[in-house]
N, C-alpha and C positions, 0 to 999 in steps of 0.2 A: 290642040287648042289654037284658035286663031290669034293673030297678033293683035296687040292693043290698038294699033293704028287703024284697024278696020272696025273698031267697036266704039260705042259711045261710053262716056264715063259712067253713066247710070247703069249700064248693063255689064260693065267689066270691073268695077272697083272691087267686087268680092274676090276676084282672082289675084289681087295684089297682096303681098305679104308685108306686114309692118310690125313694129313693136307695140306692146300693149299700152304704153303711155304716149303722151304727145310730145315728149321732150327728146325723142331719139335715143340712141345708145348712150350708156353711161358705164360707170364702174360696177354697177349692180346688174345681176342677171335679170333680163326681161323676157317674158314669154312672147314668142313670135305668133301673131294671129293673122287671119285673112281680113279682107275688107269688112266682113260681117262680124268681126271680133270673135271668130271661132278659134279657140286656142289650139296650137300644135304641141307636139311633145318636145319641141326645140326651144331653148332659151339662149339668148346672146347677151354679151356685155363687151366692153372694150378690153377685158382681160381673160375671158373664158367662154366656154360653150358647155351647155348641159342638156341632157336628153332624159326624159322620163319614160321613154319607151325603149324598144329594141334598137340596137345600133349595128349596122351592117356595112362592111367595107369590101368592095370587090377587088380593088387593086392593092398594091403594096402600101403599107403605112409605116411611118417612122415617128416614134414617140420619144422625144428627147428628154422629157421631164419624168418625174415620178408618176407611176400609175397605181391607183388604189382600187382594188377589186372588192366590192362589198360582200359578194357571196362566191360566185364561181367564175372560172375561166375555162371555157370549153373550146377545143379545136376538133371539129367533127371530121375534117379531112385535112390533108396537107401537113405542113410542118410549121411549128411555132418556134422561132429563133429569138431567144431573149439574152441580151448581153449581161444584165444583172437583174436577178430576181430576189426581192425581199418580201418575206411573208412573216408578219408579226404573229399571226395566229396559226391554227392548224391548216395544213394544205393536203388535200386528198386528190390524187391523180388516178382517174379510172383506168387508164392504160399505161401510158409512157410519159416520162419527163426526160427530154434530151437537151443538154446544153453543149453545143458544139464549141463555143468559146465563152469567155467571160466567167462570172462567178454566180453561183446560185446560193443565196443565203436563206435558210429556212429555219423558222423558230421551232416548229414541231413537224416531224415527218412521220407519217404512218404508211407503211408499204408492206404488202403481202410478199412481194419478191422484188429485190433491188439488185441490179447488175451495174457495178461501178468500175470503170477501167482504171481511173486514178482518183483518189480522194485525199485531201489534206484537211485534217480536223485539228485545229490548234488546241482545243480544250474541251474535254467532256466533263461537265460539272456533276452529273448524276451517274448512277450505275447503268451499265450496259448489259443486257441479258440476251444471249444468243440461244434460241430455242434448240438448235441442232448443231450447226457447224459454222465456223469462220474459216474460209478457204482463200488463200492467196496463191494463185497458180504461178505467178511470176512476180518479180520485184521484191520489195522489202516491206515487212510489216513492223513498224516501230511502236511499241507499247510501253508507256511509262510504268504502270503497275497492272499486273494481271492476277486475278484471284479466280482459280478454277477448282472444282471438285476433282475432276478427272481430265487429263489432257493427253491426247495421243498425237505425237509429232513425228512424222516420217523422217524429216531432216531439218536441223536447226543450227544456226550459227549465232552464238552469244558473245557479245563483247564483254559484258559483265552480267552475271546471273546471281540472284540471291533467292534461295529457297529457305523459308523460315518455318519453324515449328513452334510448339508451345513453350519449349525451353531453350531454343537456340536456332541457329540458321546456318545453311551452307552458303558461303559468299563467294567462293572462287573454286574453279575446277580447271586445271591446266594439264596438258599432256605433252610428251616428247619422246623421242626414240633416237637410237644410234646403232650403228653396225658393230657386231662383235666378231672378231677374227678367229676365235677359238682359243682353247687353253688346255693344258694338262696339269692337274692338281695332284700333289702327293697326298697320301693318307694322313689322317688326323695325328697319328703318332710319329710322323716323320721327324727325323732328327734335325732337319733344316727348318728353322723357325720361319713361319709365314709361307712355307711352300704349299700349304694346302688351301690357299685363297688366291683369288684374283680380284682386283678392284680398279675402279676408274670413275670418271665423271662425264656427264653430258648435259646438254642444255634442255631445260624445260621452261620455256618463257612464261613468266608470271609466278613461278614458284617462289616461296619465301620461307624464311626460318619459322618453324612452328607448324608448317603444313603436314598433314598426314599423307604419306606416300605409299602407293601400291605399285608393284611392277613385276616384271618377269623377263625371262629369256626364252625365245621361241625354240631354241635347240637344246634346252636343258634336259628334257626328257629323253633325248637321243644320245646322252652321254654313255660311254662305254667304260667298263672296269677291267682289271687284270683277270686272267683266266681262273676259273673256279670260284669266282665271287659274284653274287647277284649284281644285276645291272646297276651301274653307279649312279644313274639318273635319279634313283629313289633315295640316294644318300647325299645329293647336292642340295644346298640351301642358298637362296638368294635374299639379300637384304637391301633396302633402299632408304635414303634419308636426304633431306635438303641440306646441302653444305653451305650455300650462300644464295644470294638473290639470283634466281634463274638457273641455278646449278644444282643437280642431283647427283649424289654419289651412289654407286652400286658396289656390292661386295658379294662374291659367290664363294661359298665355303664347301669343301669336301668333308663331310662328317663321318665317313667310314674310317675305321681304325686299321683296316688291312689293305684295302684296294686303292690303287691309284685310279684317278678318273680323267678321261679325256672328253672335253666338251667341244663339239663341232661348231663351226661358224653359224651365226644367226643374228637376230635383232633383239636388242634390249629396249624395253619400253617402260614408261612409268607415268603415273597420274598423281599429281599433287592436289590435295583437297584441303580447303581452309574452312574451318567451322568456328563460329563465334557464339558466345552465350547470348 
């Protein structure tokens, strides 16, 4: 286009851009027209800009205020980096949503496949349905309340676990172990009172009076008896109970009336289970 300096006013005024009114810019949006009053897609005011057509930016753009998208946000190529994204309605992403920094706040998210390296969800108001799997390859998954029909967990660490049924619930499960140096127990009819038992205590952190305790001794089945008598391992009986907070007592009894029994060294272990109505 030639410069205006080489043209007459009558032949060049149509090339000029102006506001639709004669008063110039104001606080209200005014359509920008040419000298023939042909309206453009652009409107200007002293406080904002509006376009009724498509909007294209070739270089980098910085939007410091809120951005409201009436329908769609499409990035055909390249990368869209958003510090904070707020969507009051549904948001549908055809391919990928990547937030390198900042926070993405989404009212409703529908995704066929979502890969999230780290996510912090302060509150889930409604139910969450997983069609197949929820998998955390690393890190920690913290769940306030989980209701599942069937759950298969390869490995899990519980600080506090509660499993409820229709008439009660399992609220605590704690385990502990200790080394056993071995012992020889007299037969049940021995004249020495108490010589047919060995007893002791060990720590099971979290155990409390009233817990149900299951336990065992790894070397109990390897016990040996006196000559001519069946293996004493079949005649040995182990008992466990909570003696105090975090303390479990074990008692091993020789129930045979003839054979002395020798128990080799091993490991004593116990599990304390708490059930409430």
